[in-house]
C-alpha positions as CSV (number, residue, x, y, z in Angstrom):
1,M,-0.1,0.0,0.1
2,T,1.3,3.3,-0.9
3,T,0.2,7.1,-0.1
4,L,0.9,8.1,-3.7
5,H,-2.1,8.8,-6.2
6,P,-2.5,6.1,-8.7
7,A,-1.8,8.5,-11.6
8,T,1.6,9.4,-10.2
9,R,3.0,6.0,-9.4
10,A,4.9,5.3,-12.5
11,A,8.3,6.9,-11.6
12,D,11.9,7.3,-12.6
13,A,13.1,7.7,-8.9
14,P,11.8,5.6,-6.2
15,G,8.5,7.0,-5.1
16,E,8.8,9.9,-7.4
17,A,6.6,10.8,-10.5
18,P,8.1,13.3,-12.9
19,S,5.8,12.6,-15.8
20,E,3.0,14.6,-14.4
21,T,3.0,18.3,-13.9
22,P,3.0,19.4,-10.1
23,E,-0.4,21.2,-10.9
24,A,-1.9,17.9,-12.2
25,T,-0.4,16.0,-9.4
26,M,-1.5,18.4,-6.7
27,A,-5.1,18.6,-8.1
28,A,-5.3,14.8,-8.2
29,L,-4.2,14.7,-4.4
30,G,-6.7,17.6,-3.5
31,R,-9.6,15.8,-5.2
32,A,-8.9,12.6,-3.2
33,A,-8.4,14.5,0.0
34,R,-11.6,16.5,-0.1
35,E,-13.6,13.1,-0.7
36,A,-11.6,11.3,2.0
37,A,-12.2,14.3,4.4
38,R,-15.8,14.1,4.1
39,A,-15.8,10.4,5.2
40,L,-13.4,11.0,7.9
41,A,-15.4,13.5,9.4
42,R,-17.9,10.9,10.2
43,A,-15.6,8.1,11.3
44,E,-16.0,6.7,14.6
45,T,-13.3,7.2,17.2
46,A,-12.5,3.2,17.2
47,T,-11.9,3.3,13.5
48,K,-9.5,6.1,13.7
49,N,-7.7,4.6,16.8
50,A,-7.6,1.4,14.9
51,A,-5.9,3.1,12.0
52,L,-3.3,4.8,14.2
53,A,-2.4,1.4,16.2
54,A,-2.1,-0.4,12.8
55,A,0.2,2.3,11.5
56,A,2.5,2.0,14.6
57,A,2.7,-1.6,14.1
58,A,3.7,-1.1,10.4
59,I,6.2,1.3,11.3
60,R,8.0,-1.0,13.9
61,A,7.4,-4.0,11.3
62,R,9.1,-1.9,8.4
63,A,12.0,-0.5,10.5
64,P,14.6,-2.1,8.5
65,A,13.1,-0.6,5.3
66,I,12.7,2.9,6.9
67,L,16.4,2.8,8.1
68,E,17.5,1.6,4.6
69,A,15.6,4.7,3.0
70,N,16.9,7.0,5.5
71,A,20.7,5.9,5.0
72,R,20.1,6.7,1.3
73,D,18.8,10.1,2.2
74,L,21.8,10.7,4.5
75,A,24.3,9.6,1.9
76,A,22.7,12.2,-0.6
77,A,22.7,14.8,2.0
78,R,26.5,14.4,3.0
79,T,27.3,14.4,-0.7
80,R,25.7,18.0,-1.1
81,G,27.6,19.0,2.2
82,L,25.0,18.8,4.8
83,K,26.2,18.5,8.3
84,G,25.9,19.0,12.0
85,A,22.6,19.9,13.2
86,L,21.2,19.4,9.7
87,I,22.2,15.8,9.5
88,D,20.9,15.2,13.3
89,R,17.4,16.5,12.0
90,L,17.5,14.3,9.1
91,E,18.8,11.0,10.7
92,L,16.6,8.3,12.1
93,T,17.7,5.6,14.5
94,D,16.0,2.6,16.2
95,A,15.0,4.8,19.2
96,R,13.6,7.5,16.9
97,I,11.5,5.1,14.9
98,E,10.2,3.5,18.0
99,A,9.3,7.1,19.2
100,M,7.4,7.6,16.0
101,A,5.3,4.5,16.7
102,R,4.8,5.3,20.4
103,G,3.7,8.7,19.2
104,L,1.0,7.4,17.2
105,E,0.0,5.3,19.9
106,D,-0.2,8.1,22.3
107,I,-2.4,10.1,19.7
108,A,-4.9,7.1,19.7
109,A,-5.0,7.2,23.5
110,L,-6.1,10.9,23.3
111,D,-9.7,11.9,23.8
112,D,-11.5,12.4,20.5
113,P,-11.9,16.1,19.9
114,V,-14.4,15.8,17.0
115,G,-18.0,16.3,18.4
116,A,-16.9,17.5,21.8
117,V,-19.1,20.2,23.6
118,M,-16.9,23.1,24.0
119,A,-19.9,25.1,25.7
120,E,-23.4,24.9,26.1
121,W,-26.1,27.4,27.4
122,T,-29.9,28.1,27.3
123,R,-31.4,31.3,26.2
124,P,-34.6,33.0,28.1
125,N,-36.5,32.1,25.2
126,G,-35.6,28.4,25.5
127,L,-33.3,27.9,22.7
128,V,-30.4,25.6,23.8
129,I,-27.1,26.5,22.1
130,R,-23.9,24.2,21.9
131,R,-20.6,24.8,20.6
132,L,-19.1,21.6,19.1
133,R,-15.6,20.8,17.9
134,T,-15.6,19.9,14.2
135,P,-12.5,18.9,11.8
136,L,-10.9,21.7,9.8
137,G,-11.0,19.6,6.5
138,V,-8.0,19.4,4.4
139,I,-4.7,20.4,5.9
140,G,-1.5,21.0,4.0
141,V,1.8,20.3,5.9
142,I,5.0,21.5,4.2
143,Y,8.1,20.5,6.2
144,E,11.8,20.2,5.9
145,S,14.5,17.7,7.1
146,R,12.7,16.0,9.8
147,P,11.1,12.8,8.3
148,N,9.3,11.9,11.7
149,V,7.2,14.9,11.0
150,T,5.5,12.6,8.5
151,A,4.1,10.2,11.4
152,D,3.3,13.0,13.8
153,A,1.4,15.2,11.3
154,G,-0.4,12.2,9.7
155,G,-1.4,10.8,13.1
156,L,-2.8,14.2,14.5
157,C,-4.6,15.1,11.4
158,L,-6.2,11.8,11.4
159,K,-7.3,11.6,15.0
160,A,-8.7,15.3,14.6
161,G,-10.9,14.1,11.4
162,N,-8.8,15.9,8.9
163,A,-7.4,14.6,5.6
164,V,-3.8,15.7,5.1
165,I,-1.6,16.2,2.1
166,L,2.1,15.9,3.3
167,R,4.9,17.6,1.4
168,G,8.4,16.7,3.0
169,G,11.7,18.1,2.2
170,S,13.6,16.8,-0.7
171,E,16.4,15.8,1.5
172,S,14.3,13.4,3.5
173,F,12.2,12.2,0.5
174,Q,12.8,8.6,0.7
175,S,12.6,8.4,4.6
176,S,9.3,10.2,4.6
177,T,7.8,8.1,1.7
178,A,8.7,4.8,3.8
179,I,7.1,6.3,6.9
180,A,3.9,7.4,4.8
181,E,3.6,4.0,3.4
182,C,3.1,2.8,6.9
183,L,0.4,5.4,7.6
184,S,-1.4,4.3,4.5
185,E,-1.0,0.5,5.8
186,G,-3.0,1.8,8.9
187,L,-5.6,3.4,6.7
188,A,-6.3,0.4,4.8
189,R,-6.5,-2.1,7.9
190,A,-9.2,0.4,9.2
191,C,-11.0,0.5,5.9
192,L,-10.5,4.3,5.7
193,P,-10.0,6.0,2.2
194,P,-6.2,6.2,1.2
195,G,-6.8,9.9,0.5
196,C,-7.0,10.7,4.2
197,I,-3.2,10.9,4.4
198,Q,-1.2,11.5,1.0
199,M,2.3,12.2,0.4
200,V,3.2,14.5,-2.5
201,P,5.2,12.3,-4.7
202,T,7.7,14.6,-6.1
203,R,10.6,16.7,-5.1
204,D,9.8,19.4,-7.5
205,R,9.7,22.8,-5.6
206,A,6.8,23.8,-8.0
207,A,4.6,21.3,-6.1
208,V,4.8,23.7,-3.1
209,G,3.7,26.6,-5.2
210,A,0.7,24.8,-6.5
211,M,-0.2,23.7,-2.9
212,L,-0.2,27.3,-1.8
213,R,-2.7,28.2,-4.6
214,M,-5.2,25.5,-3.7
215,A,-7.5,27.8,-1.9
216,G,-11.1,26.1,-1.7
217,V,-9.2,22.7,-1.7
218,I,-6.9,22.8,1.2
219,D,-8.3,24.7,4.3
220,V,-5.2,25.6,6.0
221,I,-1.5,25.3,5.4
222,V,1.1,24.3,8.2
223,P,4.5,25.1,7.3
224,R,7.6,23.5,9.3
225,G,10.9,24.5,8.6
226,G,13.4,27.3,8.3
227,R,12.9,30.9,7.8
228,G,13.1,30.6,4.1
229,L,10.4,28.2,4.0
230,I,8.0,30.2,6.3
231,E,8.8,33.5,4.5
232,R,7.8,31.8,1.0
233,V,4.6,30.3,2.3
234,N,3.5,33.6,4.1
235,A,4.2,35.5,1.0
236,E,2.6,33.3,-1.5
237,S,0.0,31.3,0.2
238,R,-3.7,32.0,-1.0
239,V,-4.7,29.4,1.9
240,P,-4.8,30.5,5.5
241,V,-1.5,29.6,7.4
242,F,-0.7,28.4,10.9
243,S,2.6,30.6,11.1
244,H,5.8,29.0,12.7
245,L,8.6,31.6,12.6
246,D,12.0,30.5,13.4
247,G,12.8,29.5,17.1
248,N,15.0,32.2,18.4
249,C,14.5,30.9,22.0
250,H,16.1,32.8,25.1
251,T,17.0,31.7,28.6
252,Y,17.2,34.3,31.2
253,V,19.3,33.6,34.5
254,H,17.8,36.1,37.0
255,A,19.9,37.4,39.8
256,A,18.1,35.2,42.2
257,A,18.6,31.9,40.3
258,D,20.2,28.8,41.9
259,V,23.6,28.6,40.0
260,G,23.4,24.8,39.9
261,M,19.8,24.6,38.4
262,A,20.9,27.4,36.0
263,R,24.0,25.6,34.9
264,D,21.9,22.4,34.3
265,I,19.1,24.0,32.4
266,V,21.1,26.2,30.3
267,F,23.2,23.2,29.2
268,N,20.2,21.1,28.4
269,A,18.4,24.1,26.6
270,K,21.3,24.5,24.3
271,M,23.0,21.2,23.9
272,R,20.3,18.4,24.3
273,R,19.5,18.7,20.6
274,T,20.6,21.7,18.9
275,G,18.7,21.4,15.8
276,I,15.3,21.5,17.2
277,C,13.3,24.9,17.3
278,G,13.0,24.8,21.1
279,A,16.8,25.0,21.5
280,T,17.9,28.2,23.4
281,E,19.8,30.4,20.9
282,T,20.4,33.4,23.4
283,L,21.6,33.3,27.1
284,L,20.8,36.5,29.2
285,I,22.2,36.8,32.7
286,D,21.7,39.7,35.2
287,A,24.7,41.7,35.5
288,E,24.6,41.5,39.3
289,V,25.6,37.9,39.1
290,A,27.3,37.4,35.9
291,D,30.7,37.5,37.5
292,A,30.0,34.9,40.1
293,M,27.6,32.7,37.9
294,L,28.9,32.8,34.5
295,P,32.2,30.7,34.9
296,A,30.3,27.8,36.4
297,I,27.5,28.0,33.6
298,L,29.7,28.2,30.8
299,A,32.1,25.5,31.8
300,P,30.1,22.5,30.9
301,L,29.2,24.1,27.6
302,F,32.9,25.0,26.7
303,E,33.6,21.4,27.5
304,A,30.9,20.1,25.1
305,G,32.3,22.3,22.3
306,C,29.8,25.1,22.4
307,E,31.0,28.5,20.7
308,F,29.9,31.7,22.4
309,R,29.1,35.1,20.9
310,G,28.9,37.8,23.5
311,D,28.6,41.5,24.5
312,A,31.6,43.3,26.0
313,R,30.3,42.6,29.7
314,A,30.3,38.9,28.9
315,R,33.7,39.0,27.2
316,A,35.0,40.6,30.3
317,V,34.1,37.4,32.3
318,D,35.6,35.1,30.0
319,P,37.8,36.1,26.9
320,R,37.3,33.0,25.0
321,I,33.8,34.5,24.1
322,R,33.9,36.1,20.7
323,P,32.3,39.3,19.9
324,A,28.6,39.4,19.1
325,S,27.4,41.2,16.2
326,E,24.0,42.8,16.0
327,E,22.8,39.8,13.7
328,D,23.7,37.2,16.4
329,W,21.0,38.5,18.7
330,A,18.3,37.7,15.9
331,T,19.8,34.4,14.8
332,E,18.4,30.9,15.0
333,Y,21.8,29.0,14.9
334,L,20.6,25.3,15.2
335,D,24.1,24.4,16.0
336,S,26.4,24.4,19.1
337,I,26.6,28.2,19.1
338,L,25.1,30.4,21.8
339,A,24.8,34.3,22.1
340,L,25.4,35.7,25.5
341,R,24.3,39.1,26.9
342,V,24.6,40.6,30.1
343,V,21.4,42.7,31.0
344,D,20.6,45.1,33.8
345,G,17.6,43.2,35.3
346,I,14.4,41.6,34.3
347,D,13.0,44.7,32.3
348,D,16.0,44.7,30.1
349,A,15.8,41.1,29.6
350,I,12.2,41.3,28.6
351,A,13.1,44.4,26.3
352,H,15.8,42.3,24.6
353,I,13.5,39.2,24.0
354,E,10.8,41.5,22.5
355,R,13.2,43.4,20.1
356,Y,15.2,40.2,19.1
357,G,12.9,37.1,19.7
358,S,10.7,35.1,17.5
359,H,7.8,34.8,19.9
360,H,8.5,31.1,20.2
361,T,9.8,29.8,23.7
362,E,11.6,31.7,26.5
363,A,12.6,30.6,29.9
364,I,13.4,32.3,33.4
365,V,15.7,30.7,36.0
366,T,15.0,32.3,39.4
367,A,14.0,31.4,43.0
368,D,12.0,34.7,43.1
369,E,8.4,33.9,42.6
370,A,7.5,37.8,41.8
371,A,10.2,38.1,39.2
372,A,9.0,34.7,37.5
373,R,5.4,36.1,37.7
374,R,6.5,39.3,36.1
375,F,8.5,37.3,33.2
376,L,5.6,34.9,32.5
377,D,3.1,37.6,32.4
378,R,5.0,40.2,30.2
379,V,7.0,37.9,27.6
380,D,4.8,37.7,24.7
381,S,5.8,34.4,23.4
382,A,3.9,31.0,22.5
383,I,5.7,29.4,25.5
384,V,7.1,30.7,28.7
385,L,8.7,28.7,31.3
386,H,9.9,29.0,34.8
387,N,13.0,26.8,36.1
388,A,12.7,24.5,33.1
389,S,14.5,23.9,29.7
390,T,13.2,25.4,26.5
391,Q,13.6,22.0,25.0
392,Y,10.3,21.2,26.7
393,A,8.6,23.2,23.7
394,D,7.2,20.1,22.4
395,G,3.6,18.8,22.0
396,G,4.5,15.4,23.0
397,E,6.0,16.8,26.5
398,F,2.7,18.9,27.0
399,G,0.9,15.6,27.0
400,M,-0.6,16.2,23.6
401,G,0.6,13.0,22.1
402,A,2.6,14.8,19.4
403,E,2.6,18.1,17.8
404,I,2.2,19.3,13.9
405,G,4.5,22.3,14.9
406,I,4.7,25.3,17.2
407,S,2.6,28.3,16.0
408,T,4.1,31.7,17.0
409,G,1.2,33.2,15.4
410,R,-2.0,34.8,17.4
411,L,-4.9,33.6,15.5
412,H,-6.7,30.3,16.3
413,A,-3.7,28.4,17.3
414,R,-0.6,29.2,19.4
415,G,2.1,27.0,20.7
416,P,2.2,23.2,20.0
417,V,-0.5,22.5,17.4
418,G,-2.1,19.2,18.5
419,V,-5.4,17.4,17.9
420,E,-7.7,20.3,19.6
421,Q,-5.8,22.9,17.6
422,L,-6.5,21.1,14.3
423,T,-10.3,21.4,14.8
424,S,-12.8,24.2,14.4
425,F,-16.3,24.5,15.8
426,K,-19.9,25.0,14.8
427,Y,-23.0,26.0,16.8
428,V,-26.0,23.5,17.2
429,V,-29.0,25.3,18.3
430,R,-32.2,23.2,19.4
431,G,-35.8,24.8,19.8
432,D,-39.3,23.7,20.3
433,G,-40.8,25.9,17.8
434,Q,-39.5,29.4,18.5
435,V,-39.9,32.2,16.0
436,R,-38.1,35.7,16.2
437,P,-40.3,38.6,17.1
């Protein structure tokens, strides 16, 4: 079983169909998705959960084939000169494959949002009004590098009753296609239409442009990738977008921080996985404690090979810190590089984040509850944390099973986009003969 549309399966490259124009390919996927969305909106919870469980089983059973496809993607990526964090985002391991399978099972265990009563009230005239969750319809997901997004996005959209068209990055094409085939096997075993989850069967970048013009077919676009992709989607899309700008995340060490806690949180926030959007890119520390705390905080980072780019006051503490440019404060490195600035208290830290941040995820480390409240209340980002690593910016860690991305916009969805955020709502009104005077 495969996720590719029948008309596009004759291919020169594995899983790819250059014989059709991108417009024709996307039109065929769109027709199948709209038809599938109508069926999926009526599907029972047990049916959707059965598809997710079968897809998880298929991922485990096909792990060797997925790893083989990933090895081909990795070889091609290294030939093109990709390295470091980009390779880490692309690479699959036995543990990461198992995490994908568990993620699908976690999504199946979530409450079904479709049909859930969000609110109910009775008017003085006797009308009973309910607000019920409904699927969005057809979702287009455009993503780069990380093939595991295929499973996360496919599973979340399915549970929320939406058909999805997945357009993975060219560098992860073979890995994503192998994972998508497992999702299709799950659909088949649950007797759901194959159009519920479809993979764009070409690396041609023109397919992205065609996808962005599919207003009336696709109901929302979710981009997940670097600044270049996000800017293109925002500029060209005729379809509503769940915006996700880059993850220029900050950790602020307040004067009342415990130095051991600060050291551990900063190290994890930067180095656990440098290539994810929740990695801290700038460390802010109060001038009052910089001389005393910075050496202890920086020591394990230097030992792990992290490079620092700091302001004059930070460099005065440790001469190994390179001078920071204005550009460094606004950069999402996705690498073992950390910008470092000494600030004059909490308001200075908040002002820095407001000026240079991307409204993604910010953390404060402090034992002062009043300072924590001030930071959490005043920082305008999708996720704010107190005494915890920014690497917790993840739908799975929030108990949402998985996420389709982190939305940094302010409309409809903000923060991790899970099953509830992939729904809309409608009003159901019941009367007993009322007419409006």
